[in-house]
BAPAVEX-121064 format. One record per atom (N, C-alpha, C, O): x, y, z. Coordinates in steps of 0.2 Angstrom, whole numbers, plus 5000, padded with zeros to 4 digits. Atoms other than C-alpha are relative to their C-alpha. Example, Ala and Ser with C-alpha at 12.3 -4.5 7.8 and 13.67 -1.06 7.14 Angstrom:
BEGIN
500449945000;506249785039;500450065000;500950055003;499649944999;506849955036;499650055003;499950115004;
//
This chain:
BEGIN
499449954998;568046444857;500550004996;500649964991;499449995004;569546514849;500549945002;500549915007;499550054999;570946384846;500550025006;500750075006;499649994994;571946364862;500750004997;500949974993;499350005002;573846404861;500349935003;500249925009;499850064998;574646234862;500749984999;501049935001;499350015001;576446254858;500449995006;500350045010;499550014994;577746194871;500650044998;500950034993;499449955001;579046334873;500450005006;500350035011;499650004995;580446294884;499749995007;499950025012;500350014993;579346224898;499450045001;499150025006;500649964998;578046354897;499549984995;499549994989;500550035004;576446274890;499450035001;499350085005;500749975000;574646314887;499849985007;499450025010;500250014993;574346224904;500350055005;499950075009;499849954995;575446344913;499750064999;499650105004;500449935001;574646494905;499349995003;499150045006;500750014996;572946424911;500150015007;499750045011;499950004993;573646394928;500150075003;499950085009;499949934998;574246574929;499450054999;499550115000;500649965001;572546634924;500050054994;499750104994;499949965005;573046704908;499549994994;499350034990;500450025006;571946604896;499350035001;499150045007;500749985000;570146654892;499649955004;499749895003;500550054997;568746584902;499549984995;499550014989;500550035004;567246494895;499550064998;499250064992;500449945002;566346664895;500350054996;500150104994;499749965005;567646744884;500450065003;500650105000;499649954997;568446854897;500849994999;501049944998;499350005001;570246904896;500350035006;500450095007;499749984993;571146904913;500550064999;500650105004;499549955000;572647004907;499750074999;499950125001;500349935002;571547144900;499650025007;499750085008;500349984993;570547144917;500550035005;500350085008;499549984996;572147164926;500250074998;500350115002;499749945003;572747304915;499550065001;499650115004;500549955000;571047394915;499950025007;499850085009;500149984993;570847394934;500650045003;500550085008;499449964998;572647464936;500150064997;500450115000;499749955004;572847584922;499450044997;499550094994;500649965003;571047644917;499550025005;499349985009;500549974995;569947754928;499349994998;499149964992;500750015001;568047744929;499750044994;499250024991;500249955005;567847884916;500349974993;500049994988;499750035006;568947784903;500650044998;500850044992;499449975001;570547874905;500649955001;500649935007;499450044998;572147774903;500650045003;500750095000;499549964996;573447834916;500649965000;500749915002;499350024999;575247814915;500350035006;500550085007;499849984993;575747814933;500750025001;500950065005;499349995000;577547814930;500250074996;500750104997;499949945003;577347974919;499650055003;499250094999;500449944996;576548094932;499349994999;498950044998;500850015001;574848014929;499850034994;499250054993;500249975006;574848084912;499649954995;499549894997;500350045004;573748014898;500250024993;500350084991;499849985007;574248004879;499449974996;499149924997;500450035005;573247974864;500249934998;499749894996;499850075001;574247824861;499749955005;499449905003;500350054995;573647744877;499349994999;499049945000;500750015001;571847784873;499949964994;499449924994;500150045006;572047704856;500149935001;499849884999;499850074998;572847544863;499449985004;499249925003;500650024996;571447544876;499449984996;499149934997;500550025004;570147544863;500149944996;499649904996;499950065004;570947404853;499949945005;499649895003;500050054996;571147294868;499349995003;499149935004;500750014998;569347324874;499649974994;499249934996;500350035005;568747274857;500249925000;499849884999;499850074999;569847114858;499649965005;499549905005;500350044994;569047074875;499350015000;499049985004;500849995001;567247114869;499850045006;499250025009;500149964994;567247244883;499750074997;500050124997;500349945004;566047364874;499850065005;499950125003;500149954995;565547464890;500650045001;500650105001;499449964999;567347514893;500350034994;500550084994;499849975007;567647544874;499650065000;500050114998;500449945001;566247674874;500350055005;500350115003;499849954995;566947754890;500750034998;500850094998;499349975003;568747764882;499950044994;500250104994;500149965006;568047834866;499750075002;499950125000;500349944998;566947964875;500550045004;500650105002;499549954997;568448024886;500550034995;500650084995;499649975005;569548034871;499750054996;500150114995;500349955004;568348134861;499950065004;500050115001;500249944996;567848254875;500650035002;500650095003;499549974997;569548284882;500650014995;501050064997;499549995005;570748264867;499950034994;500350054990;500249985007;569748314852;499450055000;499150054995;500549955000;568648454857;499349974999;498850014996;500750025001;567048344857;499949974993;499349944992;500150035007;567248284838;500649984997;501050014994;499450035002;568548164834;500049994992;500549984989;500050015007;567948154816;500250074996;500550074991;499849935003;568348344813;500750025003;501150065000;499449984997;569848364825;500449945002;500149905006;499650064997;571248234828;500250015007;500350075009;499949994993;571548204846;500750035001;501250014998;499449974997;572948304855;500349945003;500049895006;499650064997;574348184861;500150005007;500249945010;499850004993;574548234879;499550045004;499450105003;500449984995;573448264893;500349995007;500549945009;499850014994;573948294911;500050065005;499550105003;500149954995;574248414926;500550064998;501150054997;499749945002;574748594921;500450025006;500250015011;499649974995;576048694931;499550035005;499750035011;500549974995;574548784939;499649965004;499349985009;500350054996;573848624945;499349974997;499149924999;500650025004;572348604933;500249944996;500749944993;499950055005;572148444923;499750024993;499150044993;500349975006;571948484905;500449974994;500949934995;499650015006;572548454887;500750045000;500650105000;499349974999;574448494888;500350014993;500750064992;499749995007;574848474869;499549984995;499349924995;500550015005;573548484856;500249974993;499849954989;499850035006;574648414842;499949935000;499949905005;500250075001;574148254835;500649955000;501249974999;499550065001;575148084835;499749954996;499249924997;500350045005;574847984820;499949935001;499549894998;500150074998;575147814827;499349995004;499049945003;500650004997;573747844839;499450014996;498949974996;500549995004;572647914826;499849944995;499349924994;500150065005;572947764814;499749945004;499249915002;500350064996;572547634828;499350025002;498949975002;500749994999;571047724833;499550004994;499049974995;500450005006;570347744816;499949924998;499349904996;500050085002;570747554812;499549975005;499149935003;500450034995;569947504829;499350024999;498849975000;500749985002;568347604825;499749964994;499149944995;500350045006;568147524808;499949935002;499449905000;500150074998;568347354815;499549995005;499249945005;500550004995;567247384830;499350014996;498849974998;500750005003;565847434818;499949944996;499349924996;500250065004;566047274808;499949945005;499449915005;500150064996;566247154823;499450015005;499149965006;500649994996;564947234834;499450024996;498850034999;500649985005;563747274819;499750075002;499150085003;500249944998;563747454824;500350054996;500950074996;499749965005;563947574810;500350075002;500750094999;499749934998;564247734820;500750005001;501150055000;499350014999;565947664825;500450014993;500950054992;499750005006;566447634807;500050074996;500450094993;500149935003;565747804801;500550055003;500950084999;499549954997;566847894814;500749984998;501150024996;499450025002;568347784809;500250034993;500750054992;499949975006;568147834791;500150074999;500550104996;499949935000;568048014795;500750025003;501050065000;499349994997;569648004805;500549994994;501050024994;499650015005;570447924790;500150064995;500650074992;499949945005;570048074779;500450055003;500850084999;499649954997;570748184792;500849985000;501250034999;499350025000;572348084794;500350014993;500950034993;499750005007;572648074775;500150074998;500650094995;499949935002;572448264773;500550035005;500950085002;499649964996;573448314788;500749975002;501250005004;499450034997;574748184792;500449954995;500849924996;499750045005;575248104775;500350054995;500050104993;499649965004;576548174764;500349964994;500449904995;499650045006;577348124747;500850025001;500950084999;499349995000;579248114750;500350004993;500249954990;499750005006;580148174735;500549944999;501049935003;499550055001;581048034727;499849935003;500249885002;500150064996;580247904738;499249984999;499149924997;500750015000;578347914739;499650015006;499950055010;500549984994;576847924751;500349975007;500549915007;499850024993;577247914770;499650045005;499450095004;500449974995;576447944786;500550045005;501050015007;499649954995;577148094796;499849985007;499249955008;500150024993;577248064815;499450055003;499150035008;500549964998;575948204817;499950064995;500250064990;500249955005;575148354809;500550064999;500550084994;499549945000;576448484813;500649985003;500749945008;499450004996;578248494818;500549954997;501049945000;499550055002;579048354807;500250014993;500549974990;499749985006;579548454792;500350065001;500150124999;499749944996;580748574801;500350054995;500350114996;499749965005;581648634786;499949984993;499749924992;500150035007;581448624767;500449944998;501049935000;499750065002;581848454760;500249955006;500749915005;499950044995;581948374777;499449985004;499050025005;500650024997;580648264785;500249955006;500749915005;499950044995;580648174802;499549955001;498949965000;500550055000;579848004803;500149955006;500649955009;499950054994;579547864816;499849934997;499249924996;500150075003;579647684809;499449965004;499149925001;500550044996;578547614823;499350034999;498850005002;500749985001;577047714817;499749974994;499249994992;500250035007;576847604802;499849925001;500149884997;500250085000;575947434807;499749984994;499250004991;500250025006;575747344791;499349975000;499049984995;500750035000;574147244796;499550064999;499050054996;500549945000;573247414799;500050034993;499550054991;500049975006;573847494783;499749964995;499349984990;500350045005;573347344773;499250005001;498950004995;500749995000;571647344780;499750064998;499150064995;500349945001;571347524779;500050024992;499650064990;500149995008;571747514760;499449974997;499249994992;500650035002;570247404759;499450045002;498950064998;500549964997;569147514770;500050074996;499450094995;499949945003;569747674761;500449994993;501050024993;499550025006;570347614743;500250074997;500750064993;499749945004;570547794737;500550045004;500850095002;499549964995;571647844752;500749974998;500849944993;499350015002;573547834752;500349935004;500949925003;499850054996;573647674763;500449944997;500949924999;499650055004;574147544750;500750024998;501249984999;499449975002;575547654744;500550015006;501149995005;499650004994;576147684762;500349935002;500949925003;499850074999;576147494765;500549984996;501049944998;499550025004;577147464750;500750035001;501250005000;499449974998;578447584756;500349985007;500950005008;499850014994;578647514773;500749965000;501149985004;499450045000;579947374770;500650044997;501250035000;499449965003;581047494759;500250055005;500850065006;499949964995;580947624773;500449975005;500950005008;499650034995;581547504786;500749984998;501149985002;499350035003;582947424775;500550065000;501050055001;499549945002;583647604771;500150045006;500650075007;499949954994;583447684788;500349965006;500649995011;499750044994;584047534800;500750004999;501050024995;499350005000;585747504805;500249935003;499949915008;499950074998;586447324806;499449965001;499449915005;500650044999;584747254804;499550025005;499049985007;500449974995;584047354818;499650064998;499850104994;500549945001;582547474818;500350065004;500550055010;499849944996;582847654824;499350035003;498850025000;500649974997;581647754835;499850064995;499250064993;500149945004;581747914824;500550004994;501149984995;499549995006;582447944806;499850064997;499250094998;500149955005;582548084794;500149984993;500449934991;499950015007;582348094776;500150064996;499850114997;499849955005;583148204763;500049974993;500349924992;499950035007;582948174744;500750004998;500849954993;499350015002;584748204742;500449955003;500949924999;499650064997;585448074754;499549955003;499849915007;500450064998;583947964759;499850015007;499850065010;500250014993;583547904776;500749995005;501149965003;499450014996;584747924791;499750005007;499150035009;500350004993;584447894810;500050075003;500550115001;500149944998;583848044819;499950005008;499749955011;500249994993;583648114837;499350015001;499050034996;500749984999;581948124845;499950074999;500350115002;500149925001;581248294840;499950035007;499550015011;500049964994;581548414854;500549965005;500549995011;499650044995;582748284863;500750024999;500950054993;499349995000;584548304867;500549944998;501049954996;499650065001;585148124865;500049994993;499750014989;499950025007;585748054849;499549954998;499149925002;500550055002;584847934838;500149935003;500749915004;500050064997;584447764845;499449964997;499049984994;500650045001;583347614843;499849975006;500249935009;500150024993;582447584859;499249995001;498949944998;500750014998;580647604866;499550014995;499049984995;500550005006;579847654850;500249954995;499749914993;499850055006;580847544838;499849935002;499749884998;500250074999;580347384848;499349984997;499249934996;500650015003;578647404841;500049984992;499649954990;499950025007;579347384823;500049935000;499749904995;500050075000;579747204827;499349975002;499149924999;500750024998;578047184836;499550004994;499249954993;500550005006;577047244821;500249954994;499749924991;499850045005;578047144809;499849935002;499649894997;500250074998;577746984819;499349995000;499149934999;500750015000;575947014821;499750004993;499149984992;500350005007;575747024802;499949934997;500449894998;500150075003;575046874793;500549994995;500750034991;499450015005;576346784783;499850004993;500250014988;500249995007;575246794767;499850074999;499650094993;500149935001;575046984769;500650034995;501250014996;499649975005;575847074754;500550055004;500350095008;499549964997;577547154760;500249975006;500750005009;499850034993;577647044776;500749985000;501149995004;499450035001;579146944770;500650055000;501150055003;499549945001;580047104765;500150045006;500750065007;500049964994;579647194781;500549965005;500949995008;499650044996;580347044791;500850004998;501250015002;499350015003;581947034780;500350075001;501050075001;499749934999;582247224783;500350015007;500750055009;499749994993;582547194802;500249945003;499949915008;499850074998;583447034805;500550015006;500749965010;499549994995;584647114818;499849975007;500249955011;500250024993;583547074834;500049935000;500249905005;500050075000;583346894829;500849975001;500949935004;499350014999;585246884827;500350015007;500649965010;499849984994;585546964843;499849955005;500249925010;500350044995;584346854853;500249924999;500149885003;499850075001;585146694846;500649995005;500749935006;499450014995;586646724858;499950045006;500450045010;500149964994;585846834871;499349995003;498949984999;500750024997;584446794884;499550065001;498950055001;500449944999;583846974886;500150054994;500650064992;499949965006;583447094872;500450075002;500450085008;499749944999;584447254871;499550065001;499050064997;500449944999;583647414878;500150054995;499750094994;499949955004;584547524867;500549984994;501049954996;499550015005;585447514850;500250074997;499850114996;499849935002;586547654844;499950014993;499749974989;500149985007;586547744827;500449954995;500349964989;499650045004;587847614821;499749935000;500049884997;500350075000;586747464825;500349965005;500449905004;499650044994;587747414841;499650005006;499450065008;500450004994;586847364857;500550045005;501050025006;499649964995;587447494870;499749995007;500050025012;500450014994;586147454884;499749935000;499249924996;500150075001;585947274887;499349975002;498949944998;500550044997;584547224898;499350045000;499250095004;500649965001;582847284892;499449975005;499549925008;500550024996;581247274902;499649954997;499649934992;500450065001;579947134902;499650014994;499549974990;500549985006;578847224889;500449994993;500049974988;499650025006;580247204876;500049934998;499849914992;500150085001;580247014878;499349984998;499349944993;500750025002;578347004877;499950034992;499649994988;500149985007;578347114861;500449964995;500149964989;499650045005;579647004852;499749934999;500049904995;500350075001;578646844854;499749994993;499949944990;500350015007;577646864838;500650014995;500649974990;499449995004;579246924829;500449944999;500649914994;499650065000;580246774834;499749944997;500049904994;500450065004;578846654829;500050014993;500149964989;500049995007;578746734812;500749994997;500749974991;499350015003;580646724809;500249935001;500849914999;499950074999;580646544815;500649995006;500949945006;499550014995;581846574830;499649985007;499550015011;500450034995;580946454842;500450005007;500150005012;499650004994;582346434854;500050075004;499950075010;499949934997;582546624857;499350025002;499250055007;500749994998;580646634858;499849975006;499550005011;500150044993;580546504872;500450045005;500150045011;499749964995;581846604881;499650065002;499650075008;500449944998;580846764880;499449995003;499250025008;500650014997;579246684884;500149985008;499750005012;499950024993;579946604900;500250065004;500050065010;499949944997;580646774905;499450045002;499350075007;500749964999;578946854903;499649975005;499350005009;500450034996;578046724912;500350005008;499950015012;499649994993;579346734927;499850075003;499850085009;500149934998;578946924928;499250015002;499050065004;500749994999;577046894930;499849995007;500049945011;500350014994;576146924946;499349974999;498950004996;500650045002;574746794946;499450035004;498850015002;500649974996;573646894958;499850064996;499250074994;500249945003;573647064949;500049994992;499750034988;499950015007;574046984932;500350064996;500150084990;499649955003;575247114928;500849985000;500949945004;499450025001;577047104923;500550055003;500450115002;499549964997;578547174932;499950035006;499350035008;500149974993;578847254949;500450065000;501050065001;500749995001;578247384948;499850004993;500250014989;500250005007;577147364933;500050074997;499850115000;500049935004;577347504920;499550004994;499449954991;500549995005;576047574908;500349974993;499949934990;499850025007;577147534892;500249935000;500049894995;499950074999;577747364898;499349964999;499349914995;500650035001;575947314900;499650004994;499349954991;500350005007;575347374883;500449954996;500149924992;499750045004;576747284875;499949925001;499849884997;500250074998;576347124885;499349984997;499249924996;500650025002;574547134880;500049984993;499649944990;499950025007;575047134862;500349934999;500149894996;499650065001;576347004863;499749935003;499649885000;500350054997;575446884875;499349994997;499149934996;500750015003;573746914868;500049974993;499649934992;499950045006;574446854851;500149935001;499949894998;499850074998;575246704859;499449965002;499349905001;500650034998;573546664867;499549994995;499049964995;500549995006;572646694850;499450035002;498950015000;500649964999;571546814858;499850044994;499250064993;500149975006;571746904842;500549994995;501049964996;499550015005;572546894825;499850054994;499250064994;500149965006;572646994809;500049954994;500549924994;500050055005;572246894793;500450044994;500750094995;499649975006;573146924776;499850074998;500250104995;500349945003;572047074772;500050055006;499750115005;500049954995;572347154789;499350005004;499350045009;500750014997;570547104795;500249975007;500549925008;499950024993;570447084814;499649945002;499049945000;500450064997;569946914821;500149995007;500750005010;499950004993;569546894839;499649945003;499249914999;500350074998;569146744850;499350005002;499049955001;500750004998;567446794856;499549994994;498949984995;500450015006;566746784838;500049924998;499649904994;499950065002;567346604836;499449955003;499249975009;500650054997;565946464838;500349945002;499949895004;
//
């Protein structure tokens, strides 16, 4: 079996995790995943955001694929993949990147509402397919993953003048005027980029990975990551409003993943130390506050204090990576207090996004999965 999590953190130990039914069983099942799947994934393989008018996003499908691989749940993996392919990608995900939004149209029918791609979902899907091919010894997954990488590189990667290669948030809509590009720092998980540079050495992935810490350092404020940023060769990176939104620039529900990805990166991965060093603001804040901020303004100041439970779960790997064990213990205790031991879901009511962040954060804490220095995925069910 995979090495059990044994660190004592503020009274929350491996024993209490087992008692609450979070640890894997001898058969390799992952109760947290089972609870999530039963509440948020239908029989066809559609991930449903119940708080978002029962919509489905390509992000949700991509995360579902990743967690199904971590849980060795191949039947559900195939259903997730088939639903995504048939409903978001016109039946061929190797030729067409998935549209990002599916839901109920004004006339009442359920359909693809926005065919435009979302590169974070595309990257997670391609990575997961490549790793599924390796871990399950099934070449068809890896072949599809590599086909997706070719499409992503052609459609969603740009060379920013004066900076270098970078991943756009999608195929269209993020280069609104000449010399201006809109970017999302949370779309750049370093472990995935590192691994994809090995899978596709001729692609742009290594150069994008090398640019991640510099982008974070130049675009953040007071050590905090922003949700959206803009780039102009004349004045570099600045915080930006969400495309199509009316609110000002913030660091919030997107930016929380920047800390999560940095924390999940192996300490020996190239650019990991620089990436962590670019976002010290959250660790500084949590040294004196028990709950993460829900929102950081464009000057790097917390303006909404009490974030939901998913934020605390997402920060567990980050706080471990930066050595903030006291703050990590506080966050872990808060996460565990929010767990319903019957449903194995967090929060009341449990929300789609909180549960996804919690699967990443608690799954890493349980050592259900980890990324090695080269971004290769290691999962508990392969351990002898």
